C-alpha positions in Angstrom: -17.9 80.7 -45.3 -20.6 82.6 -43.3 -21.7 84.4 -46.5 -22.8 81.2 -48.1 -25.5 80.6 -45.5 -28.7 82.6 -45.1 -28.4 82.2 -41.2 -26.5 80.2 -38.7 -26.0 80.0 -34.9 -23.1 79.1 -32.7 -24.2 76.9 -29.8 -21.8 75.9 -27.0 -21.9 72.2 -26.2 -20.4 71.2 -22.8 -17.7 68.5 -22.9 -19.8 66.1 -20.8 -22.5 66.2 -23.5 -20.0 65.7 -26.4 -18.2 62.6 -25.2 -19.3 60.3 -28.0 -18.0 62.7 -30.7 -14.7 63.0 -28.9 -14.3 59.3 -28.7 -15.1 58.9 -32.5 -12.5 61.5 -33.3 -9.8 59.7 -31.3 -10.7 56.2 -32.3 -8.3 56.2 -35.3 -5.2 56.8 -33.1 -6.1 55.5 -29.7 -8.3 52.8 -28.2 -9.2 52.4 -24.6 -10.5 49.2 -23.3 -12.6 51.1 -20.8 -14.5 52.9 -23.5 -17.6 50.6 -23.3 -19.7 53.1 -25.2 -17.8 52.5 -28.4 -19.2 49.5 -30.3 -16.6 46.8 -31.1 -17.0 43.6 -33.1 -15.2 40.4 -32.0 -14.5 37.9 -34.7 -14.4 34.3 -33.3 -13.7 32.6 -36.7 -12.4 33.7 -40.2 -14.9 35.5 -42.3 -13.8 33.6 -45.4 -13.3 29.9 -45.8 -10.0 28.2 -46.6 -9.6 27.2 -50.2 -9.7 23.5 -50.9 -6.3 21.8 -51.3 -4.5 24.4 -49.2 -3.2 23.5 -45.8 -0.7 21.2 -44.1 -0.9 17.6 -45.3 -1.9 15.0 -42.9 1.3 12.9 -43.4 3.2 12.9 -40.0 6.7 12.4 -41.3 8.5 12.8 -44.6 10.2 9.4 -44.6 7.1 7.6 -43.4 8.6 6.4 -40.1 6.7 6.7 -36.9 8.0 9.3 -34.4 7.2 9.8 -30.7 4.3 12.1 -32.0 2.6 9.4 -34.0 1.1 7.1 -31.3 -0.2 10.0 -29.2 -1.8 11.8 -32.1 -3.4 8.6 -33.5 -4.8 7.8 -30.0 -6.4 11.2 -29.7 -7.7 11.3 -33.3 -8.6 7.6 -33.9 -8.5 6.1 -30.4 -5.7 3.8 -31.7 -3.6 2.0 -29.1 -0.4 0.0 -29.6 -0.5 -3.8 -29.3 1.8 -3.8 -26.4 -0.2 -3.4 -23.2 2.5 -1.4 -21.3 2.9 0.9 -24.3 -0.8 1.3 -24.6 -1.2 2.3 -21.0 1.7 4.8 -21.3 0.2 6.3 -24.4 -3.2 6.6 -22.8 -1.7 8.2 -19.7 0.5 10.7 -21.7 -2.4 11.6 -24.2 -4.2 13.6 -21.4 -1.4 16.2 -21.6 -1.8 16.7 -25.4 -4.4 18.2 -27.8 -4.8 18.1 -31.6 -5.5 21.4 -33.3 -5.6 21.6 -37.1 -3.9 18.2 -37.6 -1.0 19.3 -35.4 -0.3 17.8 -32.0 0.2 20.3 -29.1 1.2 19.8 -25.5 -0.6 21.7 -22.7 2.1 23.9 -21.0 2.5 26.0 -18.0 4.5 28.9 -19.3 2.5 28.9 -22.6 -1.0 27.6 -23.2 0.0 25.3 -26.0 3.4 24.0 -27.1 3.8 22.7 -30.6 5.1 19.2 -30.7 7.8 18.5 -33.3 9.5 15.3 -34.4 13.3 14.5 -34.6 13.8 16.0 -38.0 12.0 19.3 -37.2 13.6 19.6 -33.7 17.2 20.0 -35.3 16.0 22.9 -37.3 14.2 24.5 -34.3 17.3 24.2 -32.2 19.6 25.7 -34.8 17.2 28.5 -35.8 16.5 29.6 -32.2 20.2 29.4 -31.2 21.9 31.1 -34.1 19.1 32.4 -36.4 17.8 36.0 -36.9 15.9 35.8 -33.6 19.2 35.9 -31.6 21.1 33.6 -29.5 18.8 31.3 -27.5 16.6 34.0 -25.9 13.5 32.9 -24.1 11.0 30.1 -24.9 9.8 29.8 -28.4 6.7 27.5 -27.8 7.9 24.1 -29.1 8.2 20.8 -27.3 9.6 17.3 -27.9 10.4 14.5 -25.5 14.2 14.9 -25.5 14.2 18.7 -25.8 16.4 19.5 -22.7 19.0 16.8 -23.5 19.2 17.7 -27.2 19.6 21.4 -26.5 22.3 20.9 -24.0 24.2 18.7 -26.3 23.9 21.2 -29.1 25.1 24.1 -26.9 28.0 22.0 -25.5 29.2 21.2 -29.0 28.6 24.7 -30.5 31.9 26.3 -31.4 31.1 29.9 -30.6 29.6 29.1 -27.2 32.7 27.3 -26.3 35.1 30.0 -27.4 33.2 32.8 -25.6 32.4 30.9 -22.4 33.5 32.4 -19.1 35.0 29.2 -17.9 35.2 27.8 -14.4 36.4 30.0 -11.6 36.8 27.2 -9.2 40.3 25.5 -9.0 40.6 22.3 -11.0 43.5 20.9 -9.0 44.4 20.7 -5.3 46.7 23.5 -4.1 50.3 22.3 -4.1 52.2 24.5 -1.7 55.9 25.3 -2.7 58.2 24.3 0.1 62.0 24.3 0.0 64.3 22.2 2.2 67.0 24.8 2.8 67.8 28.4 2.1 68.8 29.5 -1.5 67.6 26.1 -2.8 64.7 27.6 -4.8 64.2 31.2 -6.1 61.3 32.8 -7.9 61.8 35.5 -10.5 59.6 38.2 -12.0 59.7 41.5 -14.0 58.2 44.7 -12.6 57.4 47.6 -14.9 57.5 49.7 -17.0 58.4 52.6 -14.7 59.0 56.2 -15.7 62.3 56.4 -17.5 65.1 57.0 -14.9 68.8 58.0 -15.4 70.4 55.6 -17.8 67.1 54.8 -19.6 66.1 52.4 -16.7 62.4 51.5 -16.8 62.2 47.8 -15.7 63.0 46.0 -12.5 64.1 42.4 -12.3 63.2 40.8 -8.9 64.1 37.4 -7.4 63.0 36.1 -4.1 64.3 33.2 -2.0 61.5 30.9 -0.9 63.1 29.9 2.4 64.5 33.2 3.8 62.3 35.6 1.7 65.5 37.4 0.8 65.0 39.8 -2.2 67.5 40.8 -4.9 66.4 43.4 -7.5 68.2 45.3 -10.3 66.8 48.1 -12.5 67.4 47.6 -16.3 66.6 49.4 -19.5 65.5 46.5 -21.6 64.4 42.9 -20.9 65.9 40.0 -22.8 66.8 36.4 -22.0 70.5 37.3 -22.0 69.9 40.3 -19.7 68.0 38.0 -17.2 70.9 35.4 -17.5 73.4 38.0 -16.6 71.3 39.2 -13.6 71.0 35.7 -12.2 74.8 35.1 -12.5 75.7 38.4 -10.8 73.0 38.5 -8.1 72.4 34.9 -7.3 75.1 32.5 -8.4 78.1 34.7 -7.5 76.6 35.5 -4.0 74.5 32.5 -2.9 75.6 29.7 -5.1 73.8 27.7 -7.9 70.1 27.3 -7.1 68.3 24.0 -7.6 65.2 25.6 -9.2 64.2 29.0 -10.5 60.4 29.5 -10.8 59.0 32.1 -13.3 55.9 32.9 -15.3 55.6 32.4 -19.0 56.8 35.8 -20.0 58.6 36.1 -23.4 62.0 36.9 -21.6 61.7 33.4 -19.9 60.4 31.6 -23.0 63.8 31.0 -24.6 65.9 27.8 -24.4 67.6 29.3 -21.4 64.4 29.1 -19.3 61.4 26.8 -19.2 58.4 27.1 -16.9 54.8 25.9 -16.4 52.1 28.3 -17.5 50.5 28.9 -14.1 50.9 32.5 -12.8 49.6 31.5 -9.3 52.9 29.5 -8.8 54.7 32.8 -9.0 52.9 34.2 -6.0 56.0 34.7 -3.9 57.4 37.2 -6.4 54.1 38.8 -6.8 53.8 39.5 -3.1 57.3 40.9 -3.0 56.4 43.1 -6.0 53.5 44.7 -4.1 55.8 45.6 -1.1 58.6 47.0 -3.2 56.2 49.0 -5.5 54.4 50.4 -2.4 57.7 51.4 -0.8 58.9 53.1 -4.0 55.6 55.0 -4.3 55.8 56.3 -0.7 59.4 57.6 -1.1 58.7 59.4 -4.4 57.2 62.8 -4.7 57.2 64.8 -8.0 60.5 63.3 -9.3 59.1 59.9 -10.5 62.2 59.3 -12.5 64.2 58.7 -9.3 62.6 55.5 -8.5 65.9 53.5 -9.2 67.7 55.7 -6.6 65.1 54.8 -3.9 65.3 51.0 -4.6 68.2 50.3 -2.0 66.2 52.0 0.7 63.1 49.9 -0.1 65.1 46.6 -0.1 66.7 47.5 3.2 63.3 48.1 4.7 62.1 44.8 3.4 65.0 42.9 4.6 64.8 44.2 8.2 61.0 43.7 8.6 59.6 40.4 10.0 57.8 38.4 7.3 54.2 37.4 7.9 54.8 33.6 7.4 58.2 33.1 9.1 57.8 35.8 11.7 61.5 36.5 11.2 63.3 39.1 9.2 65.0 37.9 5.9 68.3 39.4 7.1 68.2 37.3 10.3 67.4 34.1 8.5 70.2 34.8 6.0 73.0 36.0 8.2 72.1 34.9 11.7 71.7 38.3 13.3 69.5 41.3 13.3 70.9 44.5 11.6 71.3 47.8 13.4 68.8 50.2 12.0 69.2 54.0 11.9 66.7 54.7 14.7 68.9 52.7 17.1 71.7 55.2 16.5 69.6 58.3 17.0 67.7 57.0 20.0 70.0 54.1 21.4 68.1 50.9 21.9 69.0 48.5 24.9 71.4 46.5 22.8 73.3 49.6 21.8 73.2 51.0 25.3 74.6 47.8 27.0 76.8 46.9 24.1 80.3 45.5 25.2 83.0 45.2 22.6 84.7 42.3 24.4 81.6 40.1 24.4 80.3 40.9 21.0 82.2 38.1 19.1 81.1 35.6 21.6 77.5 36.6 21.3 77.6 36.5 17.5 78.9 33.0 17.7 76.1 32.0 20.0 73.7 33.4 17.5 75.3 31.2 14.7 74.9 28.2 17.0 71.2 28.9 17.5 70.6 29.9 13.8 69.7 26.4 12.7 66.9 26.2 15.3 65.6 29.6 14.3 65.4 28.5 10.7 63.6 25.3 11.5 61.0 27.1 13.6 60.4 29.6 10.8 60.1 26.7 8.4 57.4 25.1 10.6 55.6 28.4 10.9 55.6 28.8 7.2 54.3 25.3 6.6 51.5 25.8 9.1 50.4 29.0 7.3 50.4 27.3 3.9 48.5 24.3 5.2 45.7 26.6 6.4 45.6 28.4 3.0 45.6 25.0 1.2 42.6 23.8 3.3 40.6 26.9 2.5 41.6 26.7 -1.2 40.6 23.1 -1.6 37.1 23.7 -0.2 36.3 25.3 -3.6 37.8 22.5 -5.6 36.0 21.2 -8.7 38.3 18.5 -10.2 38.9 18.7 -13.9 41.3 16.3 -15.5 42.2 15.7 -19.2 43.4 12.6 -20.9 46.0 12.2 -23.7 44.4 12.9 -27.1 41.7 15.1 -25.6 40.9 18.3 -27.5 41.0 21.4 -25.3 40.7 25.2 -25.7 43.4 27.4 -24.1 42.6 30.7 -22.4 43.7 33.6 -24.7 47.2 34.8 -23.8 47.8 37.3 -26.6 46.1 40.1 -24.8 47.8 42.8 -26.9 46.1 41.6 -30.1 42.6 41.1 -28.5 39.8 43.5 -27.4 36.6 43.3 -25.3 34.7 41.6 -28.2 37.4 39.0 -28.9 36.9 35.3 -27.8 38.1 34.2 -24.4 39.5 30.9 -25.6 41.7 29.9 -28.5 42.4 26.5 -30.2 41.6 23.7 -30.2 44.7 21.9 -29.1 45.4 18.3 -28.5 46.9 17.0 -25.2 50.0 14.8 -25.8 51.3 14.4 -22.3 50.1 14.7 -18.6 53.0 16.1 -16.7 51.3 16.0 -13.3 49.9 18.4 -10.7 47.5 19.8 -13.3 50.1 20.5 -16.0 49.8 19.3 -19.6 51.8 19.4 -22.8 49.8 20.5 -25.9 50.1 20.3 -29.7 48.2 22.0 -32.5 45.9 19.9 -34.7 48.6 19.8 -37.4 51.0 18.1 -35.1 53.2 21.2 -34.2 54.0 21.1 -30.5 53.1 24.1 -28.3 56.0 25.5 -26.2 56.0 25.0 -22.5 53.4 23.1 -20.3 50.0 24.5 -19.4 48.0 24.3 -16.2 44.5 22.9 -16.2 43.1 26.3 -15.0 44.0 27.7 -18.4 42.4 24.8 -20.3 38.8 24.0 -21.3 37.5 20.8 -22.8 36.5 21.2 -26.5 33.5 19.2 -27.8 33.1 18.7 -31.6 
């Protein structure tokens, strides 16, 4: 290129003296507000006029009826006031909050400068589009206003099917805590299934557990499979043949208890006695196992023995004492003799055992009173969080999803709707599907949610 010129010179220009050229070079990609040396033109109005006949018509409503917008807009534009003096004063007072721009009424806002006022027919479209349109699910404020906006939107969301099915639901209890008490020992038992465990000898991998509400006595049996017949056989062998026929057996709504042989209320919290025993037994098995996890069934008798000879937190007595009237001799009393082993007299042993049996009824009554006091304190604390929720016959409700195996993180939390056909009491209800098919078992209010349609 140098050969095309007769002569040329290269002159170094410092950066400070070349600032304007640098700004012009960068202007296409960047723009700084602080660059006051660059000339900007601000347009305060359109450079071209609007063609005639184009624009929003001045008609306020399609059907010709006055809306809440009409009197305020007419007052601002034409100084028109209603014939009713009270209504005229109200319109004049409210008009100061509004302004008309381009034949549209706007309300002066706090979050946004102007909020576009819409009538009843437009508000329905605005709610639906903001809630479920391409803009997302009710995110932020869109800049619209009408007089019943809050109430209309709350009603729309309350009746929206997807919002109801994916709602978290109330965490507070809907019903007062009804503590389960029993008048005498072996009157009421609670049953539960623990497992699956590592497969033990004989293909054992489940554990059936029953707990007596009065004495806290536990019976458990490892099994290979769970079925209604297997549970029935366990109850006959471990409960009926040893302690007599119980008045009640409480269980959760597991499939093994859902046959005609068993019936229970869907409320897992009522199975808390068995859940507490499950934790103790599972903790004891874990501590006794090392690498051979398949030997858990062999360690079960040791865990039950430890549980039966340990005072319970509510009764302050051991289950073995409340059941048989005396404390068992544990292994440490043989290795290091305790006072009762040191001063044991064979001749007086039978007399002392009879005395223990005479005092056993008092021991049981005191334990029963202690348990009642503990449950009363728990109920008082529980009821402080109570938010009553009751349903009536023929109400439509959603039920918390119970088929966890078929659902994932993106699945709805509620299923239904179902219709309530009977109020059993203490927060329990009988349900049916909308086609009239009855839903098995009863369901607690904590698992139900009112459905609005």
